[in-house]
C-alpha positions as CSV (number, residue, x, y, z in Angstrom):
1,X,12.6,4.1,42.6
2,X,9.9,4.4,40.0
3,X,9.8,2.6,36.7
4,X,8.5,4.3,33.6
5,X,6.4,2.3,31.3
6,X,6.1,3.7,27.8
7,X,2.7,2.9,26.2
8,X,2.6,2.2,22.5
9,X,0.4,4.7,20.8
10,X,-2.4,3.4,18.7
11,X,-3.1,5.1,15.3
12,X,-6.3,3.5,13.9
13,X,-6.3,5.7,10.8
14,X,-2.8,4.5,9.9
15,X,-3.8,0.8,10.5
16,X,-7.0,1.3,8.4
17,X,-4.9,2.9,5.6
18,X,-2.4,0.1,5.5
19,X,-5.2,-2.5,5.5
20,X,-7.0,-0.7,2.6
21,X,-3.7,-0.6,0.7
22,X,-3.1,-4.3,1.3
23,X,-6.7,-5.1,0.2
24,X,-6.4,-3.1,-3.0
25,X,-3.1,-4.8,-3.9
26,X,-4.8,-8.2,-3.4
27,X,-7.7,-7.1,-5.5
28,X,-5.3,-6.1,-8.2
29,X,-3.8,-9.6,-8.3
30,X,-7.4,-10.9,-8.7
31,X,-8.2,-8.5,-11.4
32,X,-5.0,-9.4,-13.2
33,X,-6.3,-13.0,-13.4
34,X,-9.5,-11.6,-14.9
35,X,-7.5,-9.6,-17.3
36,X,-6.4,-12.8,-18.9
37,X,-9.8,-14.5,-18.9
38,X,-12.7,-12.0,-19.1
39,X,-13.5,-9.2,-21.4
40,X,-14.1,-6.7,-18.5
41,X,-10.8,-7.6,-16.9
42,X,-8.8,-4.8,-18.4
43,X,-11.3,-2.2,-17.2
44,X,-11.4,-3.7,-13.8
45,X,-7.6,-3.8,-13.5
46,X,-7.3,-0.2,-14.8
47,X,-9.8,1.1,-12.2
48,X,-8.2,-1.0,-9.5
49,X,-4.8,0.6,-10.4
50,X,-6.2,4.0,-9.7
51,X,-7.8,2.9,-6.4
52,X,-4.5,1.2,-5.3
53,X,-2.6,4.4,-6.1
54,X,-5.1,6.4,-4.1
55,X,-4.8,3.9,-1.2
56,X,-1.0,4.4,-1.3
57,X,-1.4,8.2,-1.1
58,X,-3.9,7.7,1.8
59,X,-1.3,5.6,3.6
60,X,1.3,8.4,3.2
61,X,-1.2,10.9,4.5
62,X,-2.1,8.7,7.5
63,X,1.6,8.1,8.3
64,X,2.3,11.9,8.2
65,X,-0.7,12.6,10.5
66,X,0.4,9.9,12.9
67,X,4.0,11.2,12.9
68,X,3.7,15.0,13.1
69,X,0.5,15.9,15.0
70,X,0.2,12.4,16.6
71,X,3.7,12.3,18.0
72,X,4.5,8.9,16.5
73,X,7.6,7.6,14.9
74,X,8.7,8.9,11.5
75,X,9.4,5.4,10.3
76,X,5.9,4.8,8.8
77,X,6.4,7.9,6.7
78,X,9.5,6.3,5.1
79,X,7.6,3.1,4.5
80,X,4.6,4.9,3.0
81,X,6.9,7.0,0.8
82,X,8.5,3.9,-0.5
83,X,5.1,2.3,-1.3
84,X,4.1,5.4,-3.2
85,X,7.4,5.1,-5.3
86,X,6.7,1.4,-5.9
87,X,3.1,2.2,-6.8
88,X,4.3,4.8,-9.3
89,X,6.7,2.3,-10.8
90,X,3.9,-0.3,-11.0
91,X,1.6,2.1,-12.9
92,X,4.4,3.1,-15.3
93,X,5.3,-0.6,-15.9
94,X,1.7,-1.5,-16.4
95,X,1.0,1.2,-18.9
96,X,4.2,0.3,-20.8
97,X,3.1,-3.4,-20.8
98,X,6.3,-4.8,-19.1
99,X,4.8,-7.8,-17.3
100,X,8.2,-9.4,-16.6
101,X,8.8,-6.6,-14.0
102,X,5.2,-5.5,-13.3
103,X,4.2,-8.9,-11.9
104,X,7.1,-9.5,-9.5
105,X,6.9,-6.0,-8.3
106,X,3.2,-6.5,-7.5
107,X,4.0,-9.6,-5.5
108,X,6.8,-7.7,-3.7
109,X,4.4,-4.9,-2.9
110,X,1.8,-7.3,-1.5
111,X,4.3,-8.9,0.8
112,X,5.7,-5.6,2.0
113,X,2.2,-4.3,2.6
114,X,1.4,-7.4,4.7
115,X,4.5,-6.7,6.7
116,X,3.6,-3.0,7.2
117,X,0.1,-4.1,8.3
118,X,1.6,-6.5,10.8
119,X,3.8,-3.7,12.2
120,X,1.2,-1.1,12.5
């Protein structure tokens, strides 16, 4: 009788992408504070929004690469797609100056990104 042990595959690109996304969301929170106190805060927050959005797209790319060619689970693709939708909503709400939804959504995204990082 033999027992089969399934090894969990490691996808470092996916973990790096989730870590980068988490870091950029944290930096967005920091630059939001600067937005209220410093003259350069608006520029920094605007540039950070573009970087955060790019990090979300990179996370989706890494999830697809880990799933299809890498033979991993399709679940991270769903998570990454959800993050991209949330990031899109975040950008729209930020441009529309709706802080009552923009700020809680940012906090939610940061928490979910930490959870995704812990799972990867």
